[in-house]
N, C-alpha and C positions, 0 to 999 in steps of 0.2 A: 491689191486689195482696194475695193471701191470706197469712196467717201460715204459717210453717214451723217445726216443732218438731224439732230434731235431738236424739234422745234417747239418753243413755248413752254419749256420746263422751268420750274422754280428751282434755281440752283441753290442748294443747301436751305431750301425753303424761303428764299429771298424773292427778288423780282424775276418775272418770267424772262428767260433769255433763250437764245438759240446757241447750240453747241455743235460745231463742225468737227467731225472725226475724219482725219486723213491718215489712212494706214493704221499704225499703232499709236498715234499721237493725237492729242487735241489740237487742232489747227487754229480755231477761232472761237471766241465766246463773245456774244453781243446780240443785238436786236436787228431783225431784218436781213439776215445773212441770206445771200442768194444761194438756193439749193443747187443750181446747175444740174449736173448728172448725178448728184448724190442720192442715196436711198434716204427717203424722209420717214422719220418716226414722229408722228404727231403726239405731243406730250403735254398739251395744255391741261393745267390742273394737277399735274404730276410733279413729284419731287425728284431732283437729280442729286445723287450723293456720290462721293467717291466710293469705289468698290470696297465692300466691307471686308474686314480682316478678323479672323477668329484666332485667338491665342491658345485655344484649348479644344481640340477635336480628336476623337478617337476613330481612326479609320480601320482598325483591327487587322489590317494586312501588314505583315505576313501572320498567318497562323489561325486567324479566326474569320476566314472569309465566309462562313455561314452567317455571320452577323453584318459585315460590311466588307467592301473592298475599296481600294483607292479610287477606283472608277466610279462605283456607285456613291461613295461618300463625296466625291467632288461634284458629281451631278446634283446631289442634295444641296451642297454648298452653293452652286450657281443659282439654283431655284430660289434660294434664300437670300440672294444678292451678294454673296461672298466671291471675291476674286482671289483670295488667298487664305489658307488655313495652315495652322500649326499642328502637325500630327504627333500625338502623345506616344511615349516609348513603350508602353506596356502591351507589346505585341508578343508573338511567339514565333521565333526567338525575340527576346527583348532587344530594343534598339539601343544597345550599349556598345556597338563597335561601329567603325567607319563603314564596313561592309553593309550592315543592315540599314543605316541611315541613307546611304547611297541608293540602295534598293528602293526604299519608300520615295526618295526624291525623284528617281528616274520613272517610277510608276506614275507620279504626279505629273511629270512632263509629258508622258505618253497619253494621259487622260484628256488633257486639252481643255478641261472645264474650269479649273482654277489652278493657281500655284499652290504647291504643297511644300511647306517648309518643316522638315522633321525636327522633332525635339528629341535630344539624347537623354538617356538615363543618366542619373547622377552616380548610381552605384551598380556594380555588376549584378546582372540578373535581378535588379530591384531588391536585392537582399539587405541593403543598408550596411554592408560589412567593409566593402572595398570600393574606392573610387573607380568608376568606369573610364574608358579611354576618352577623356573629355578633350584633350588636345587633338587627338587623331580625328575625332568626329568633327571638330571645328576645321581642321585643315583638309577635310575630305571635300569632294564635289558638292556635297549638301551644305557645306559652310554653316554647321550648327552653331547657333548663339545662345539658344535656350536649352536648359537641362532640367529634368524633373523626373522624379520617381512616382509620378501621379498615379493614384490608386493605393499608394503606400506612402507613408511619411518617412522622411529622413529624420529618424527620431534620436539618432546618436549625435550629440552636440559637437563632438570632435570631427566626425565625418562631414557635418554640415559645415563647420568652420573651414575645413580643408577645401571643400568644394567652392565655397565663396572666395577663398584666396586664389585658387587655381583659375577660375573664370576671369579674374581681373586682367590676366595676361592678354586677352582678346576681347575685352568689353562684353563679356558674356553675362548671363543672368541665371540664378537658380530659382526655379519656380517651385515653391513648396506646397505640398498637400498637407495642410496643418491638421493633424490628428494624432494626439498622444495615444499610442496603442493600448497602454495599460488602462487608460480611463474609458476605452470604448470596447473592451472585450465583451462579446455577446450583444453589442448594441444593435437595435433594429429600427430605431426611430429617434427623434429628438426627445431628450429627457425633460419631462414637464408633466403638466396635468393630464394631457392626453395619454402619454405613455403609461402613467400610473393607473389610469382608468381602464386601459386596454390590457394591462399586464405584460406589455412589450419591453424588452431591455432598452434602457435609455442611453442616449448619446448626449452627454452634458456639453453645454456651450464652452465650459472651461477647457475641454479636450482640445478645442480649436484655438482658443484664445491663449492658452499657456505656450503653445508652440509658436504662434505669431509673436508674442512678447519676447521669447527667447531669441527668435531669429532676426528680428529687427535690431535687437541689441548686438547679435553677432555681426550682422551686416555693417552696422556702425563701427564696431570694433576694428574690423579689417578693411573698412572703407570699400566695400563691394556692393553689388546690386542684388537684392532679393525681391521676388515677385510672389504675392500671395494668391494662390489658386482658390477659385470658388468661395471667397469669404461669405460667410452666412449668418453671423450673429452681431447684434448691436454692440456687444463688448469688443468684438474684433475691429469693428468700425472705429471705436474710441482709441484703441491701441495704434492702429494705422494713422489715425489723425494726429495723435501725439508724436509718432515717429517722424511724420512729415514736418511737424512744427519745429522739430530739432534740425531739419535739413538733411535728414538721412535719405539715402537712395532706396526708397521703399515704394513699390507699386502694388496694386491690388485689382482683382477682377471680381465681378459678380455674375452669376448665371441669370438668364431670363426667368427660369423656374423659381429661383429664390426671390425674385422681384414680385412674384405674382401668387404663388401657392403657399399654403400654410399647412402645419401638421394636423389640423382639423381633418383634412382629406383622408388621413390614414385610418380614420374610423371606418372607412368603407372596406379596409383590409385588401384593397386592390393593389397588387404588387406594382402596378405602373407608377405609383407614388413612392416607391422605395428607391432612395437615391443617396449618394454619398458626396458631401455631407447631407444630412437629412433635411427635409422640409422643416422650417423653424415656426416661430410664432408670428402673429400679426404684428406685434411690436418689432420684432426683428425685421420683417418685410418693410415696414415703414422707415426704419432706420437705414436699411440698405438703399431705399429709393433716395432718401435725403442725401446720403453720402455719395451716391452716384451723381446726383444733381450738383452738389458743391465741389466735386472733384476729389474728395477724399478717396473714393474708389475711382480708379482711372478708367476702367473699360468694362464692357460686357463681353463675356466669353461663354460660348454655348455649352461646354462640357458635353458635346454631342456623344452619347454613349449607347450605341446600338446593341441590341440583344436579340437573338433568334426567339421565335414564339415560345418554344418550350422552356426557356429560361425565365420567362415572365408569367406564363400561364400555369401557375402552380401556387402552392400555399405561400403565405407571406414569408415565412422564416427561410424557406428554400430558395426564394427568388433572388435573382441577380439585382444588383444596385445600378441604377442608371436610366437615363431618358434620352431619346433622340431630340435634337433641338435646332439643327441648322435651318430647316425650312420654316420654322415658326418664330425664330428669334426676333426678327425685326417687328413682326406683328405684335409680340408681347411687349417689346420696348415701346412701341407706339401707344399701346393701351395703358401701360404703367407709368410712363414718363412724359410722353408728348400730350396725351389727352388729359392728363392730370395737371399739366402746366408746369411740370418740374424741369422739362427740357424742351428747347425748340429743335428744329431739324438740323440746325448748325451744330448743336450740342450732341445730337445723335451721330453726326458725322465724326465729331471729335472722339466720342466714346466707342464708336464701333469701327472706326477706320484709322484716323490720324494717330490716336494714342496706342492702340494695339500694335500697329505697324512700327511706331517708334520704340516701344518696349522690346519688341522682337528684332529691332535693327533691320527691318525688312525693306529693301530698297525697291523703289518702283511702285510701292503701294502706300495708301495713306497720304496721297499727294493732293494739292489743291486742284479744283476744277478750273483750270486756266490754260491758256495757249502754251504749247511746248511741253505739257505734262503727259505722262502715259495715259492712254484712254482706258483706264480701269474704272468703270462707272456702273452705277445701279440706278434704275428708274423705278420709282414707287408710286403706286396710286393709293393715296391715303384715304380716299373716300370709300374704297372697297370694303365690304363686310362679307365674311364668308364662314361657314362652319368647317372646322377641321375634319378631314376625312383621310386617315392614314393610308387607305387603299390607294390613294393617288400619289403617295410619296415616291420620290426618286431614290431615297435610301432603301437599302435591302431590308431594314428593320422597321417595325411599326410601333415600338414602345413609346408612344407619345402620351403625356398626361392631359393633352388638350382635345382628344378625340370627342367630337360632338359639341365642342365649345365654340362659340362665335368669337372671331378675332378680327381686328381691323387691319386694313392695309394689305397690299399684294405687290410683289415684285413683278413688273411687266417685262423688263428688259435688264439683262446683265451683259456687260461688254468686258472682255479680257483682252487688253492691248488692242482695242479697236474691233475685235471679232465678237459678234453676238453669240453668247453661250445660251442665253434665254431670250425668246421672242414671244411677246403676248402671253407671258406666264408660262410658257412651255419650253422645254429644252430644245435648243436649236439643232 
């Protein structure tokens, strides 16, 4: 593998430096590095980040290849600057056995566009009744460390406690989809003024907050790790902040769409805005941004949820919930967090690479941009402005809420262990 010299990039947004990649590793970081025979990437004015890590991706394979495959999903991830993604378990069949998680892991290795770390189901068939084969999935070739019934809540407190106790044996984490099912029966959007005016079934904030409160208490009781998926309300922020103040092992993520979009968009009845958890109020959005900035929320996770055209091009009540997000995540974070002054680029690296890799115990990712480290890197042009056109997506699905919206920033290059997966904004 030839050497690559990234010349003049601002490493984590700091001073301009040269970064020499030799094989799979960063060989040198400094100024005035002699290119020699290296392939030179001119990067003046661009930001060099560690490869992004997503804790929450739906790749749909096996079973829903009409929405996405591991190959198309990892291509979308690479275009978005990601070098690793965690693949959620709500596939068909469910990833609740060593065999299924190994299948997803091997498909990821074959794709070559980013690393795929499967997430195992907490319960058999996501049915919430019996624990899945947590130990077998961890001991498999996939080495599963994160378990989640995402899409469904582990609403039985006894089952949740047993899962938290079980994963302690191998430093695992249970990632909870916080949704009290009895409080959200028939829910179509956030419960509030807009839902009342539109006559749509409301999803109250307390349905999320009550589960988070229960689970942080359970995690503290058994001294285990709990991670809160796609946190979406100001009240949830306060509960997580309180739990962290107690020193409990609680982490949380927020999606890009919950940092930018509000329930006012539902007035259009466009099903592209239908998502789980639902878009919340402007006050919630501002609280989420502040919490991500101060570290109460640990990381950004896309909750990339692809759906085929027919599942979204229908009436609101019949539409599937979810949005694609891998290819636009960094741009949304730049707009909502960097350009508002809430985070600098080093903070983006922390929230989109360092912390998610640490939560998932993912080796080789979320590492410093320094000599001797794996060359998993993302190069971003922050000055770029472009209108989102889903026709050009690498993802198999097009259900983006940002179509026609101008967003800042563009990933120009992505490197996975020293090999370019994206060059000049296009798949290599």
